[in-house]
N, CA and C atoms as a LAMMPS dump frame, in Angstrom:
ITEM: TIMESTEP
0
ITEM: NUMBER OF ATOMS
477
ITEM: BOX BOUNDS ff ff ff
-5.0000000000000000e+02 5.0000000000000000e+02
-5.0000000000000000e+02 5.0000000000000000e+02
-5.0000000000000000e+02 5.0000000000000000e+02
ITEM: ATOMS id mol type element x y z
1 1 1 N 156.014 -191.246 -74.502
2 1 2 C 155.45 -191.934 -73.152
3 1 3 C 154.983 -190.576 -72.458
4 2 1 N 155.362 -189.303 -72.691
5 2 2 C 154.496 -188.384 -72.214
6 2 3 C 153.403 -188.208 -72.09
7 3 1 N 152.8 -188.153 -74.428
8 3 2 C 151.843 -187.88 -74.532
9 3 3 C 150.098 -189.555 -74.015
10 4 1 N 151.169 -190.189 -74.272
11 4 2 C 150.768 -191.706 -73.258
12 4 3 C 149.996 -191.816 -72.357
13 5 1 N 150.936 -191.067 -71.41
14 5 2 C 150.459 -190.784 -69.992
15 5 3 C 149.35 -189.417 -69.776
16 6 1 N 149.604 -188.932 -70.481
17 6 2 C 148.512 -188.062 -70.352
18 6 3 C 147.071 -188.635 -71.067
19 7 1 N 146.93 -189.004 -71.817
20 7 2 C 145.827 -189.512 -72.511
21 7 3 C 145.52 -190.496 -71.564
22 8 1 N 145.774 -191.174 -70.882
23 8 2 C 145.534 -192.153 -69.542
24 8 3 C 144.983 -191.539 -68.613
25 9 1 N 146.183 -190.65 -68.585
26 9 2 C 144.901 -189.91 -67.034
27 9 3 C 143.687 -189.064 -67.05
28 10 1 N 144.22 -188.709 -68.947
29 10 2 C 142.72 -187.818 -69.71
30 10 3 C 140.95 -188.612 -68.988
31 11 1 N 141.781 -189.654 -69.951
32 11 2 C 140.466 -191.093 -69.975
33 11 3 C 140.217 -191.331 -68.766
34 12 1 N 141.235 -191.876 -67.52
35 12 2 C 140.861 -191.877 -66.264
36 12 3 C 139.96 -190.912 -65.713
37 13 1 N 140.281 -189.939 -65.893
38 13 2 C 139.484 -189.125 -65.108
39 13 3 C 137.973 -188.814 -65.739
40 14 1 N 138.083 -188.877 -67.249
41 14 2 C 136.625 -188.505 -67.721
42 14 3 C 135.579 -189.83 -67.066
43 15 1 N 136.28 -191.346 -66.574
44 15 2 C 135.209 -192.295 -66.375
45 15 3 C 135.018 -192.086 -64.96
46 16 1 N 135.855 -191.46 -64.248
47 16 2 C 136.059 -191.21 -62.696
48 16 3 C 134.791 -190.17 -62.226
49 17 1 N 134.392 -189.256 -63.256
50 17 2 C 133.546 -187.754 -63.324
51 17 3 C 132.153 -188.783 -64.036
52 18 1 N 132.362 -189.813 -64.903
53 18 2 C 130.86 -190.168 -65.289
54 18 3 C 130.647 -191.018 -64.411
55 19 1 N 131.348 -191.241 -63.815
56 19 2 C 130.463 -192.447 -62.653
57 19 3 C 130.129 -191.906 -61.88
58 20 1 N 130.542 -190.171 -61.36
59 20 2 C 129.771 -189.649 -60.254
60 20 3 C 128.495 -188.905 -60.334
61 21 1 N 127.751 -189.754 -58.969
62 21 2 C 125.829 -188.845 -59.431
63 21 3 C 125.833 -190.699 -60.046
64 22 1 N 124.199 -190.844 -59.861
65 22 2 C 123.166 -191.555 -59.567
66 22 3 C 123.178 -192.691 -60.945
67 23 1 N 121.991 -193.37 -60.685
68 23 2 C 122.078 -194.065 -62.224
69 23 3 C 120.649 -192.929 -62.64
70 24 1 N 120.888 -192.923 -64.527
71 24 2 C 120.096 -192.71 -65.48
72 24 3 C 118.994 -192.77 -65.397
73 25 1 N 117.623 -191.991 -64.918
74 25 2 C 116.328 -192.782 -64.969
75 25 3 C 115.894 -191.212 -65.847
76 26 1 N 114.588 -191.538 -66.175
77 26 2 C 113.514 -191.08 -67.195
78 26 3 C 113.428 -191.157 -68.582
79 27 1 N 114.151 -192.084 -68.994
80 27 2 C 113.435 -192.982 -70.069
81 27 3 C 112.854 -193.615 -70.534
82 28 1 N 112.009 -193.158 -72.136
83 28 2 C 110.704 -194.005 -71.656
84 28 3 C 110.793 -195.167 -72.096
85 29 1 N 109.911 -196.225 -71.673
86 29 2 C 110.381 -197.965 -71.628
87 29 3 C 109.071 -198.515 -71.367
88 30 1 N 109.135 -199.94 -72.449
89 30 2 C 108.16 -200.693 -72.265
90 30 3 C 107.522 -201.502 -71.231
91 31 1 N 106.603 -201.271 -70.871
92 31 2 C 106.559 -202.372 -69.512
93 31 3 C 106.274 -203.745 -69.584
94 32 1 N 106.348 -203.916 -70.763
95 32 2 C 105.771 -205.4 -71.738
96 32 3 C 104.746 -205.746 -70.904
97 33 1 N 103.25 -205.23 -70.926
98 33 2 C 102.058 -205.744 -70.226
99 33 3 C 100.973 -205.03 -70.715
100 34 1 N 99.793 -205.314 -70.422
101 34 2 C 99.11 -204.518 -71.462
102 34 3 C 98.91 -202.825 -70.451
103 35 1 N 97.866 -202.122 -70.996
104 35 2 C 98.321 -200.536 -70.465
105 35 3 C 97.59 -200.792 -68.723
106 36 1 N 98.619 -200.487 -68.001
107 36 2 C 97.742 -200.245 -66.592
108 36 3 C 96.493 -199.638 -66.15
109 37 1 N 96.416 -199.681 -65.651
110 37 2 C 94.337 -199.18 -64.956
111 37 3 C 95.399 -197.656 -64.812
112 38 1 N 94.383 -196.477 -64.729
113 38 2 C 94.92 -195.543 -63.925
114 38 3 C 95.028 -195.003 -62.411
115 39 1 N 95.081 -196.064 -61.783
116 39 2 C 95.557 -196.331 -60.034
117 39 3 C 96.401 -197.196 -59.855
118 40 1 N 97.143 -197.977 -60.782
119 40 2 C 97.719 -199.097 -61.185
120 40 3 C 99.326 -198.549 -61.047
121 41 1 N 99.913 -198.979 -59.926
122 41 2 C 101.508 -198.577 -60.306
123 41 3 C 101.996 -200.077 -60.747
124 42 1 N 103.156 -200.569 -61.831
125 42 2 C 103.544 -200.804 -62.303
126 42 3 C 105.45 -201.082 -62.241
127 43 1 N 105.69 -201.839 -61.601
128 43 2 C 107.555 -202.07 -61.809
129 43 3 C 107.955 -202.885 -62.798
130 44 1 N 108.575 -202.746 -63.181
131 44 2 C 108.394 -203.94 -64.485
132 44 3 C 110.001 -204.278 -64.878
133 45 1 N 110.352 -205.625 -64.85
134 45 2 C 111.777 -206.175 -64.811
135 45 3 C 111.794 -207.692 -64.871
136 46 1 N 112.799 -207.322 -66.092
137 46 2 C 113.926 -206.39 -66.469
138 46 3 C 113.12 -205.704 -68.393
139 47 1 N 113.422 -204.391 -67.853
140 47 2 C 112.958 -204.431 -68.911
141 47 3 C 114.457 -203.424 -70.018
142 48 1 N 114.647 -204.103 -70.972
143 48 2 C 115.882 -204.101 -71.983
144 48 3 C 115.908 -202.516 -72.387
145 49 1 N 114.569 -201.285 -71.919
146 49 2 C 114.679 -200.439 -72.702
147 49 3 C 116.129 -199.969 -71.8
148 50 1 N 116.019 -200.258 -70.174
149 50 2 C 117.013 -199.62 -69.169
150 50 3 C 117.913 -199.574 -69.087
151 51 1 N 118.901 -199.235 -69.059
152 51 2 C 120.384 -199.628 -68.404
153 51 3 C 119.875 -200.119 -67.309
154 52 1 N 119.293 -199.968 -66.174
155 52 2 C 118.983 -200.578 -64.663
156 52 3 C 117.732 -201.692 -65.007
157 53 1 N 117.751 -202.137 -65.844
158 53 2 C 116.595 -202.664 -66.672
159 53 3 C 115.298 -202.778 -65.437
160 54 1 N 114.978 -201.378 -65.241
161 54 2 C 113.668 -201.625 -64.935
162 54 3 C 112.654 -200.362 -65.009
163 55 1 N 112.053 -200.488 -64.799
164 55 2 C 110.353 -199.548 -65.842
165 55 3 C 109.638 -199.571 -64.863
166 56 1 N 109.209 -197.912 -65.161
167 56 2 C 107.92 -197.785 -64.053
168 56 3 C 106.679 -197.074 -64.305
169 57 1 N 105.089 -196.832 -64.14
170 57 2 C 104.988 -196.4 -64.178
171 57 3 C 103.931 -196.322 -62.725
172 58 1 N 103.317 -195.304 -62.314
173 58 2 C 102.873 -194.557 -61.293
174 58 3 C 101.831 -194.224 -61.7
175 59 1 N 100.586 -193.471 -60.789
176 59 2 C 99.66 -193.202 -61.442
177 59 3 C 99.831 -191.375 -61.601
178 60 1 N 99.002 -190.924 -62.591
179 60 2 C 99.557 -189.729 -62.579
180 60 3 C 98.296 -188.756 -61.213
181 61 1 N 99.001 -188.019 -60.216
182 61 2 C 98.367 -187.818 -59.164
183 61 3 C 97.894 -186.363 -59.549
184 62 1 N 98.862 -185.454 -60.096
185 62 2 C 99.368 -184.531 -60.106
186 62 3 C 99.725 -183.341 -61.011
187 63 1 N 98.525 -181.953 -61.908
188 63 2 C 98.817 -181.786 -62.924
189 63 3 C 100.112 -181.568 -63.936
190 64 1 N 100.581 -181.944 -64.264
191 64 2 C 101.646 -181.929 -65.643
192 64 3 C 102.086 -180.386 -65.812
193 65 1 N 103.145 -180.409 -65.217
194 65 2 C 104.147 -178.89 -65.671
195 65 3 C 104.241 -178.349 -67.016
196 66 1 N 104.374 -177.576 -67.284
197 66 2 C 104.803 -176.638 -68.825
198 66 3 C 105.96 -178.098 -69.17
199 67 1 N 105.517 -178.803 -70.365
200 67 2 C 107.203 -179.12 -70.628
201 67 3 C 106.973 -180.559 -70.251
202 68 1 N 105.735 -180.972 -69.277
203 68 2 C 106.158 -182.383 -69.294
204 68 3 C 104.697 -183.343 -69.929
205 69 1 N 105.484 -184.676 -69.936
206 69 2 C 104.044 -185.879 -70.816
207 69 3 C 104.376 -186.695 -70.058
208 70 1 N 102.949 -187.455 -70.424
209 70 2 C 102.996 -189.082 -68.804
210 70 3 C 102.934 -189.449 -70.546
211 71 1 N 103.712 -190.502 -69.641
212 71 2 C 103.441 -191.686 -70.767
213 71 3 C 102.603 -192.606 -70.818
214 72 1 N 101.878 -192.823 -71.982
215 72 2 C 100.647 -192.911 -72.271
216 72 3 C 100.668 -194.849 -72.539
217 73 1 N 99.803 -195.679 -72.286
218 73 2 C 99.517 -197.039 -72.833
219 73 3 C 100.332 -197.589 -71.452
220 74 1 N 101.19 -198.708 -72.497
221 74 2 C 101.839 -199.696 -71.85
222 74 3 C 103.327 -199.013 -71.421
223 75 1 N 103.472 -198.273 -71.85
224 75 2 C 104.715 -196.779 -71.338
225 75 3 C 105.105 -196.384 -70.089
226 76 1 N 106.025 -196.383 -69.633
227 76 2 C 107.065 -195.582 -68.082
228 76 3 C 107.961 -195.104 -68.305
229 77 1 N 108.581 -195.327 -67.25
230 77 2 C 109.822 -194.439 -66.987
231 77 3 C 111.104 -195.353 -66.706
232 78 1 N 112.24 -195.522 -67.077
233 78 2 C 113.138 -196.177 -66.474
234 78 3 C 113.775 -195.883 -65.304
235 79 1 N 113.814 -196.323 -64.238
236 79 2 C 114.235 -196.172 -62.859
237 79 3 C 115.594 -196.385 -62.349
238 80 1 N 115.944 -196.353 -60.996
239 80 2 C 116.833 -197.218 -60.337
240 80 3 C 116.087 -196.864 -59.489
241 81 1 N 116.995 -197.855 -58.054
242 81 2 C 116.204 -198.045 -57.018
243 81 3 C 117.167 -196.655 -56.522
244 82 1 N 116.978 -195.944 -55.403
245 82 2 C 117.37 -195.102 -54.91
246 82 3 C 117.584 -195.156 -53.039
247 83 1 N 118.925 -194.492 -52.437
248 83 2 C 118.319 -193.794 -51.04
249 83 3 C 117.876 -192.599 -51.275
250 84 1 N 118.353 -190.738 -52.014
251 84 2 C 118.13 -190.272 -51.818
252 84 3 C 118.383 -189.464 -53.712
253 85 1 N 117.348 -188.586 -53.53
254 85 2 C 116.95 -187.978 -54.206
255 85 3 C 117.656 -187.307 -55.223
256 86 1 N 119.455 -187.631 -55.038
257 86 2 C 120.28 -187.076 -55.527
258 86 3 C 121.297 -188.915 -56.187
259 87 1 N 120.622 -189.968 -55.893
260 87 2 C 120.97 -191.294 -56.835
261 87 3 C 119.697 -190.543 -58.19
262 88 1 N 119.371 -190.637 -58.654
263 88 2 C 118.573 -190.33 -59.578
264 88 3 C 118.89 -189.199 -60.464
265 89 1 N 119.498 -189.399 -61.612
266 89 2 C 119.955 -188.429 -62.616
267 89 3 C 118.555 -188.558 -63.532
268 90 1 N 118.587 -187.351 -63.809
269 90 2 C 117.496 -187.809 -65.012
270 90 3 C 118.393 -186.992 -66.311
271 91 1 N 118.065 -188.386 -67.522
272 91 2 C 118.659 -188.32 -68.864
273 91 3 C 118.265 -187.373 -69.891
274 92 1 N 118.324 -186.13 -70.305
275 92 2 C 117.732 -185.013 -70.87
276 92 3 C 117.024 -185.464 -72.105
277 93 1 N 116.881 -186.363 -72.699
278 93 2 C 115.265 -187.155 -73.193
279 93 3 C 114.392 -187.245 -72.717
280 94 1 N 114.008 -187.364 -70.954
281 94 2 C 112.822 -187.972 -70.558
282 94 3 C 111.646 -186.315 -70.408
283 95 1 N 110.906 -187.516 -70.753
284 95 2 C 109.525 -185.959 -70.496
285 95 3 C 108.699 -185.904 -69.287
286 96 1 N 110.275 -185.868 -68.777
287 96 2 C 110.012 -185.472 -67.08
288 96 3 C 110.361 -184.078 -66.253
289 97 1 N 110.144 -182.921 -66.552
290 97 2 C 111.095 -182.162 -67.412
291 97 3 C 111.167 -181.59 -65.463
292 98 1 N 110.221 -182.017 -64.095
293 98 2 C 110.95 -181.686 -63.029
294 98 3 C 111.527 -182.252 -62.232
295 99 1 N 112.524 -183.534 -62.886
296 99 2 C 113.709 -184.503 -62.493
297 99 3 C 112.788 -185.12 -61.521
298 100 1 N 113.176 -185.95 -60.406
299 100 2 C 113.06 -187.292 -59.58
300 100 3 C 113.214 -187.024 -58.344
301 101 1 N 112.593 -187.837 -57.839
302 101 2 C 112.625 -187.932 -56.369
303 101 3 C 112.532 -189.366 -55.688
304 102 1 N 113.181 -189.867 -54.776
305 102 2 C 113.592 -190.886 -54.313
306 102 3 C 112.481 -191.186 -53.121
307 103 1 N 111.539 -192.393 -53.901
308 103 2 C 110.267 -192.396 -52.985
309 103 3 C 109.938 -194.143 -52.986
310 104 1 N 109.155 -194.77 -51.737
311 104 2 C 108.635 -195.954 -52.081
312 104 3 C 107.33 -196.037 -53.422
313 105 1 N 107.242 -196.834 -54.51
314 105 2 C 106.074 -196.768 -55.123
315 105 3 C 105.278 -197.541 -54.599
316 106 1 N 105.61 -198.555 -54.249
317 106 2 C 104.285 -199.905 -54.277
318 106 3 C 104.553 -200.432 -52.905
319 107 1 N 103.46 -201.267 -52.22
320 107 2 C 103.815 -201.536 -51.249
321 107 3 C 103.477 -203.168 -51.426
322 108 1 N 103.361 -203.608 -52.384
323 108 2 C 102.836 -205.169 -52.584
324 108 3 C 103.822 -205.089 -53.863
325 109 1 N 103.923 -206.792 -54.15
326 109 2 C 104.81 -207.803 -54.407
327 109 3 C 105.878 -207.633 -54.495
328 110 1 N 106.814 -208.127 -55.501
329 110 2 C 108.46 -208.754 -55.358
330 110 3 C 109.134 -207.282 -54.903
331 111 1 N 108.311 -205.63 -55.379
332 111 2 C 109.043 -204.945 -55.355
333 111 3 C 108.822 -203.693 -54.208
334 112 1 N 107.603 -204.402 -53.544
335 112 2 C 107.125 -203.682 -51.854
336 112 3 C 108.288 -203.346 -50.994
337 113 1 N 107.517 -201.957 -50.704
338 113 2 C 108.797 -201.039 -50.275
339 113 3 C 110.303 -200.483 -49.801
340 114 1 N 110.481 -201.397 -51.372
341 114 2 C 111.848 -200.462 -51.96
342 114 3 C 111.5 -199.694 -52.585
343 115 1 N 112.395 -198.364 -52.403
344 115 2 C 112.76 -197.209 -53.542
345 115 3 C 113.015 -197.116 -54.441
346 116 1 N 112.292 -196.465 -55.231
347 116 2 C 113.107 -196.566 -56.474
348 116 3 C 112.804 -194.49 -57.071
349 117 1 N 113.575 -194.153 -57.924
350 117 2 C 113.496 -192.706 -58.518
351 117 3 C 112.062 -192.67 -59.221
352 118 1 N 111.18 -191.51 -59.005
353 118 2 C 109.687 -191.445 -59.348
354 118 3 C 110.048 -189.917 -59.827
355 119 1 N 109.039 -189.796 -61.189
356 119 2 C 108.951 -188.425 -61.661
357 119 3 C 108.001 -187.532 -60.104
358 120 1 N 108.965 -186.263 -60.086
359 120 2 C 108.31 -185.303 -59.68
360 120 3 C 106.989 -184.548 -60.077
361 121 1 N 106.67 -184.814 -61.787
362 121 2 C 105.681 -184.506 -62.395
363 121 3 C 104.376 -184.908 -62.299
364 122 1 N 104.325 -186.515 -62.085
365 122 2 C 103.739 -187.432 -61.662
366 122 3 C 102.973 -187.14 -60.253
367 123 1 N 103.018 -187.11 -59.112
368 123 2 C 103.103 -186.849 -57.976
369 123 3 C 102.694 -185.49 -57.575
370 124 1 N 102.03 -185.603 -56.262
371 124 2 C 101.903 -184.775 -55.073
372 124 3 C 103.201 -184.955 -54.496
373 125 1 N 104.127 -183.948 -54.355
374 125 2 C 105.132 -183.62 -53.011
375 125 3 C 104.474 -182.774 -52.43
376 126 1 N 104.971 -183.473 -51.029
377 126 2 C 104.166 -182.497 -49.945
378 126 3 C 105.468 -181.205 -49.767
379 127 1 N 105.112 -180.382 -48.99
380 127 2 C 105.509 -179.072 -48.613
381 127 3 C 107.173 -179.566 -48.674
382 128 1 N 106.963 -180.096 -47.538
383 128 2 C 108.754 -180.488 -47.097
384 128 3 C 109.618 -181.127 -48.04
385 129 1 N 109.429 -181.71 -49.541
386 129 2 C 109.526 -182.134 -50.195
387 129 3 C 110.369 -183.713 -50.332
388 130 1 N 109.679 -184.532 -49.91
389 130 2 C 109.803 -185.824 -49.187
390 130 3 C 108.367 -186.248 -48.625
391 131 1 N 108.213 -187.39 -50.218
392 131 2 C 107.009 -188.285 -49.782
393 131 3 C 106.727 -189 -48.87
394 132 1 N 106.498 -189.194 -47.937
395 132 2 C 106.032 -190.059 -46.451
396 132 3 C 106.332 -191.326 -46.627
397 133 1 N 106.977 -192.203 -46.318
398 133 2 C 107.423 -193.888 -46.123
399 133 3 C 106.096 -194.34 -45.954
400 134 1 N 104.827 -195.193 -46.965
401 134 2 C 103.976 -195.694 -46.346
402 134 3 C 104.078 -196.386 -44.977
403 135 1 N 103.103 -196.592 -44.08
404 135 2 C 102.646 -197.275 -43.579
405 135 3 C 103.074 -198.842 -43.203
406 136 1 N 102.609 -199.169 -44.423
407 136 2 C 103.188 -200.815 -44.754
408 136 3 C 104.122 -201.497 -44.735
409 137 1 N 105.168 -200.125 -44.748
410 137 2 C 106.835 -200.156 -44.83
411 137 3 C 107.211 -200.319 -43.829
412 138 1 N 106.558 -200.412 -42.553
413 138 2 C 107.388 -200.086 -41.716
414 138 3 C 107.548 -200.89 -40.95
415 139 1 N 108.869 -201.441 -40.471
416 139 2 C 109.621 -202.757 -40.219
417 139 3 C 109.251 -203.01 -38.758
418 140 1 N 109.19 -202.031 -38.358
419 140 2 C 108.626 -202.227 -36.628
420 140 3 C 107.623 -202.394 -36.326
421 141 1 N 105.843 -202.895 -37.563
422 141 2 C 105.277 -203.368 -36.998
423 141 3 C 104.867 -204.976 -37.957
424 142 1 N 105.169 -205.607 -36.498
425 142 2 C 104.811 -207.012 -37.072
426 142 3 C 103.7 -207.589 -38.467
427 143 1 N 102.843 -206.772 -38.144
428 143 2 C 101.681 -207.283 -39.438
429 143 3 C 102.044 -206.975 -40.338
430 144 1 N 103.242 -206.021 -40.517
431 144 2 C 103.661 -205.512 -42.525
432 144 3 C 103.872 -207.209 -42.967
433 145 1 N 103.572 -207.027 -44.03
434 145 2 C 103.931 -208.579 -44.847
435 145 3 C 104.664 -208.111 -45.579
436 146 1 N 105.781 -207.285 -45.809
437 146 2 C 106.212 -207.03 -47.269
438 146 3 C 107.833 -207.79 -47.007
439 147 1 N 108.295 -208.691 -48.034
440 147 2 C 109.18 -209.913 -47.637
441 147 3 C 110.575 -209.088 -47.59
442 148 1 N 110.233 -207.481 -48.387
443 148 2 C 111.472 -206.855 -48.831
444 148 3 C 111.87 -206.251 -47.339
445 149 1 N 111.482 -206.396 -46.49
446 149 2 C 111.214 -205.31 -44.851
447 149 3 C 112.491 -205.284 -44.13
448 150 1 N 113.141 -205.325 -43.28
449 150 2 C 114.708 -205.408 -42.779
450 150 3 C 113.493 -207.117 -41.794
451 151 1 N 114.547 -208.163 -41.264
452 151 2 C 114.11 -208.488 -40.695
453 151 3 C 112.998 -210.048 -41.152
454 152 1 N 112.418 -209.405 -42.403
455 152 2 C 111.32 -210.717 -42.579
456 152 3 C 111.873 -211.827 -43.521
457 153 1 N 113.061 -211.711 -43.953
458 153 2 C 113.708 -212.788 -44.918
459 153 3 C 113.63 -214.422 -44.116
460 154 1 N 113.023 -215.358 -44.503
461 154 2 C 113.029 -216.95 -44.056
462 154 3 C 112.047 -216.618 -42.842
463 155 1 N 110.817 -215.869 -42.332
464 155 2 C 109.991 -215.609 -42.031
465 155 3 C 108.889 -215.638 -42.153
466 156 1 N 108.001 -216.705 -42.009
467 156 2 C 106.15 -216.796 -42.908
468 156 3 C 106.174 -216.923 -44.437
469 157 1 N 106.065 -216.237 -44.618
470 157 2 C 105.907 -216.226 -46.701
471 157 3 C 107.154 -215.792 -47.098
472 158 1 N 107.877 -215.178 -46.144
473 158 2 C 109.17 -215.02 -47.346
474 158 3 C 110.076 -216.112 -47.194
475 159 1 N 110.748 -215.744 -48.899
476 159 2 C 111.956 -216.89 -48.173
477 159 3 C 113.096 -216.595 -47.868
């Protein structure tokens, strides 16, 4: 009986510790579309390659550090919605060497103004370490049309 109790506590602790942290991101995934243009951002969902079912490709705007690779063609990296960089847990096999930041990759479409884990190697990170929120995602500006902004649901073109 004691042996089973110890085993149960061990397994429960392992599961609890495994649940800590953010979503695993950074695995190579298929966007399911033709290769995007060099300046295009693509958020593809559902992506069966990813546990979060979301694949992201952002334009390469930064020189790649040693050990990093940019996904070619119609490939991106598995991503997850986030609130902070701590929500973005890099998988060991990721081609993104520098880790991930939580930022808004697009201001149009169904994923507009949502924060996702973005590879730091691919984008320019300001000195303060935080990518600024795009002006198009300012919920206080009534001209911003993204339906994901607070207070937009059920108004105008938003369902």
